[in-house]
N, C-alpha and C positions, 0 to 999 in steps of 0.2 A: 376474619382477617384476610387482606388481599396483599399479595407480595409480588415483587419483580426479582428474578434471579438470573444469574448467568452461570456459565460452565466452570468446572474446577480449574484451578490455576488462572483465576480471573485476570484478564488483561484490560488495557485501557478502553478498547472498543466495547467490551462487555460492560464495564463500569459506566461508561458514557451512555450506552444504550439504556441501562437501568435508570439513569437520571432522566433520560428522555421519556421513559414510561411515566415516571412520577410527575413530570411537567404536564403530561397529557391527562393523567389520572392521579391527582394529588392524594387520594386515599390509599395508594399502594406503598407499602414499606419496601425498602431496598434491603435485600438479604444476600450476603456472600457466604459461600461454602467454606470449608476448612482450609482450602488451598488458594493462595493468592500469589500472583507473580511478584517478584522483587520490586520492579518499578512501581506497580500499583500500591504495594505495601508502603513504599517510601512516600508516595503521594498522599496516602491516607493519614500518615503520621502527622502531617501538617494541616490537612483539610477535613479531617473526619468530623469536626465540630459542626460545620455548616452542612456537610453532606448527610449526616445522621444515618449511617449504614449499620444495620444489625448483622449478627452472625447467625449461622444455622442453629447454633446452640440456644439462641434466644427464642426459638420457636417452640420449645418444649412446653407442652400443655396447651398450646394454641390450636384453634381450629382454623385451618386455611381453606377458604372457599374458592378463591380465585388466584391463579398463578399466571404471570406473564414471563415467558422464557425468552431471553435475548442472546444473540450472537452464536447460537448453536441449537440444534434440535436432536443431537445424537445422545440417546439416553445413557450411554456409557460415560458421558461427561457430567452427569448429574446424580451420581450415586448418593451424595449427601441429602438429596431432596426426593428420593424415590417415593417414600410414603406420602409426601405432600402432593406429588404429581399424580399418584394413583387415586387419591381421595378428592382432588379438586373438582368442584362442580363446573368451573370454567377454566379452560387452559388455552392461552393465546401464545403464539410463537412469532417472534420477529427474527429473521435469519437471512444470511446472504451466501450460505454455503450450499454446495450440491447435495442432493438427497443421498441417504444411505439406508440400508435395511434395518438399522437400529434407531430410526427416527421416532421421536415421541409422537404419539397420536393426539393431536390437538383439536380443539373445537373450532379454533380460528387460526389460520396461517397467513402470515405476510412474509413471503419468501421471494426475494427479487435479486437479480444478479448485479449488485453494486459492489464497490470496493470495500465499504465498511457498513456494518449494521447501523451504526449511529446515523448514517445518512438517511435511512428509512425513517428514523424518529425525527430527525431535523426537518425533513420535508413536511411531516404532519404538524410539527410545532409551528412552522412558518405558515402553513395553510390555515391553521386555526387562530393565528394571530397571537400566540402565546409569547410573552416577552421573557428573555433570559437575562440573568445578571452576567457581569463580566466573568465571574468565576464559573458559572454554569456553562457559558459559551466556550470558555477555555477548555473545560473538561471534555465537552463534546468534540471540540477541535482536536484534542489529544487522541480521542478515539478514532477519528477519521484519519489523522496523520499517521498514527501507529499502524493501522491496517492497510494503508495505501502507500507506505514508504514516503510520506510527505508528498502525496499525490504523484508519485513517480512509477508505481508498479503498473504492469500491463492490465491488472484487474481494475484500475481506476477508471471511473466513468465520468461523463459530463455531469451526472447527478451529484457525484462526490464533490466536484469543483463548485457547483452551485451551492451545495450545502455549506462548504467552507466559506464561500463568499457571504452567505447569510450570517454565519457565525462571526465573521469579522465585523459585519455591520452591527452585531449585538455586543461587540466589545471584547471578543476573544483576544487573548494576549499571545502573540507568536513567540516572544522571548520566554514565556513560561512553558509553552509547548516544547520549545527547543531544550529547555533545561531538563525536563523530565524524559525526553526521548534520547538524550545523550548521557547514558548511564556510565558510571565508573565500573570497571571490571574487577571482579573478585580474583584472588589468586588462581582458583580453579578455572575461571573463565579465561584468564590469560594463558594458562597452560593449554587449554583446549584450542585457543586461537593459534598458538604457535604450532601445535600438533597438526591442526588442519592445514595451515599454510605449507608445512613441510611435506605433507602427504598427498596433496591434491594431484590427481591425474586428470588430464584433459582429453576429451574426445571432440573433434571438430566435425560438424555436420552442416554442410551447405551454408557456410558463413556464420554458424553459431558455435560458440565455445562452451561445452557442457562439462562440468567438473564433478568428480566424486572423490571422497576421501574416507579412509578407514582408520579409526582411532580407538583408543581404549582408555577407560577411566576406572578408578577404584570404586567410585560412587557416582550417583546422579549429579550432574552439574546444573545447578540452578541458573537460569538465564542462558542456557545453551543455544536457544533459538536466536537470540540477539547476536551471539558470537558467529553463528553460521551466516546470518545476514551481513555482518561486518566483513567476514571473509569474502563473501560474494562481491561486495563493493570494492574491497581492496584489490581483488584479482581482475575485476572487470569482466568476469564470466557472465554468461547469459543465464545459467542455472547451476546450482550446486547441491549435491546430495551428500550429507555427512552420515556415515554409518559407524556407530560407536558401540562397543561391547562394554556394558556397565557391570562390573564384576560383582558388586555386592547384591545386585538384583538378578544376576544370572540372566540378563536380558539384552537383546540387541535393539538399539534405538536408532531410528532414521529421522533426520530432520531435513526437509527439502525446501529449497527456495528457488523461485524462478522469476526472472525479470523479462521473460519473453512469452508471448502467446503461443509459441510453438511447443512449449513443454508444460504439461499439466502436472504440477507437483502432487496434487491430490490423487490423481490417477495412479501414480506410483505408490503412494502411501497406502492406498486401499488394498494393494496386493498383499500387505502384511497386517491387515486389520485396522489400519489407521484411517485418517481422513484429513480434511482441511479444505482449502480452496486452491484454484490453479496456481496462485503465486506463493502460497505458504501452506505446508502440510507437515504431518508427523505421524510416526507409527512406532509401535513397540511390540516385539515378539519374543517369546521364549521357545518357540517351536522350530525356528529356522536358524541355523548357524550363521555367524557374521559373514563368513567366507561365501556362503551360498547366497546371502542377500546381495553382497557385492557382485557376485557372478551374474545374477539375474539382472541387477541394475545396469551393469556394464553392457550386457547383451541387449537390453531394451534401448539404451541410449545409442548404441552402435547401429541399431536397425530402425531407429525412429524415422518415420515418414514425415518430412518437413515440407510444408507448402512454401512457395516462393516468398521471399521476404517482402513485407509490406512497409509502407511509410510509418505506421504505428510502431514497428519494431525498432526503429532507430531515432525517431523524433525526440526532441528534448521537451520536457514538460515539468513544471509550469514554465511559462514563457515570460522573459523580461520584456517590458513594453515601456513606451514613453507617450506622453500626451502631445497633441498637436501644438499646444501653446508653450511647450518647453523651449527654452532658449538654447542656442548653440553652446554657450558657455556652460550650460547645465548638462547637455547631452554628451559632450566630449569626454568628461571624466567618468561618466556612467559607463560608456562603452569600454573604457580602459579597466574600470573596476570589475565589470562583468566578464571581461576577457572575451568579448564577442565583436564581430565585425559588422553587425547590423541588427536592428530590432524593429519589430512592427510598431506602428503608431495607432493607438486606440483612442477614439473619441466617444466617451460614454459607452464603452464596450463594443463599439463598432470598428472594424478594421478599415482605416482610411488611407493608409500609406505604409511605407517602409523606409527607414533611414539607415544608410550604411556609412562606414568610415570614409568611403570615397566621397559621399555627399558632404560629410562634415569637413573633410580636408579642403574640398573645393570652396565651401563657404568661409572657412578659416583663412584661406589665401586672400580672399577679398576683404577680410576683416569684419565680416558681418556677424559679430558675436552676439548681437541682441536680436537677430532674426529668429522668429519662432520656427519650430520644426516644419510646420505646414508650408513654410516658404522655400525649403530646400529638399524636402523629402521626395521620394518617388511615389507618384499618385497611382500609377497603374501597377497593381500588385497581382502577381501570378500566384495562385494558391493550389494546394492539393488536398485530398481527403485522406483520413487515416487508413482506409482500406485499399488505397491504390498501391499497385505493385511498385517496389522501389526502383525497378527498371524504368518505369514511366517517369518517376521523379527525376531520374538521371537524364532522360531524354528532354524533359521540359527545361531543366537547368541548362542543358547544352544549347537547345534551340533559342531560349530566351536570354541566354548569357546572364544568368542571375546566380548569386552565390548562396541564396537561402530561399526557402519556400514556406510561408506560413501554412499550417495545417488546420483546416476548417471542418468542423462538424456542424453542418448547416450554417447558421450565422455566427457561431461561437468559435473563437480561437482556442484550440486545444493543444497546440504544440508547434514546433518549428523544426524543419530539417535543413541542415546546411550541406554545402558541397563537401566539407570535411567528413560529415557523417556518412554520406554516400560513398566517398572514396575510401573511408576506413573499412567499410564492408567489402568494397570491390577488391582491395588489395589483400584483405584478410583471407579471402577464400576463392577469389576468381569470379568473373562475371556470371558464370553459370548459376551462382547462388542467388543472383538478383531476380531471376525469373524470366 
């Protein structure tokens, strides 16, 4: 028997990556452990018939010869499958997390720094010309969106964007993705959110706002990670560390989320035996008191060495764009709906111009409602790269007198930085933080 498995408390990236394995190697069975995250459990309640997922209990009496492990390689997260991992003749790992001392010893490893493990499988599916159904493409998109914050986390790479584009071409449904990523909160999750928002303390470091909160709960809160992510978005912080004392388990739980490349969430989690990746990590300890965890965390954040801010730290992504043949009457309401003062113009993926409300207003005054964007857009576009210092972007905006700069990674548009983005950082912490 050949199986594909993922870590305990299986999430969408893990489930999607398992599906990717089966699309590449149809003779592999998908097997979940005893712990599944609430969003995935809700998804499976409706989709389990076509997905045909087994549970670890179904393996009793079976001889497992090959195992493909996805979305983690930390052996501590696969205790349900220990004996199968030890006896497998072939063991392959697909992962996107940093290494740890507890990593599974695999015969084959595909470990690369992308935002989602599903991206690694998508790339191979596309390369081999394997077709996906709309349901399959949607699940794989769920995996990528869940682990990249809908392509907004700093860990998101151009490869994740390309994988998402491939999945859209295969029929992925974004409304379905949104439905499963926007979960209703349980009473315990709501209490945790209120507690977090009431207790957050903020440390400002060179333009970054880093938060930590200390909470207490009678029992383990299912879906706590989604609550911490929500609190991070509501507060506009660059990173948030939630330290909770779980009374019935006599343990201290750390959930870390970071939306900036300056703060590595996994690095902090490893201090207490946890792990994850730079934008999302967790740990649990019974050996260190909650107050000591908070003290060490506060000390680390207060003394964190932060490089000068770069364009990637403030750019908006993904980017709203328009086509060169769009008419003025179509573009004007789009700018209002998106609440932006200008957008790039893409022609078959190539940046060919930029159109601003100033351009639109000028054309509107002439009554040119049917003129295509190509007739009134700015053709000379000044761009920047993700790794450029934010101070350079400010200088370019000043010298060129432009309100926004498309961010290009080679020939690909990966973000946009506006004058308000730069000024927001400038006035939040002073020019020194810009580098």
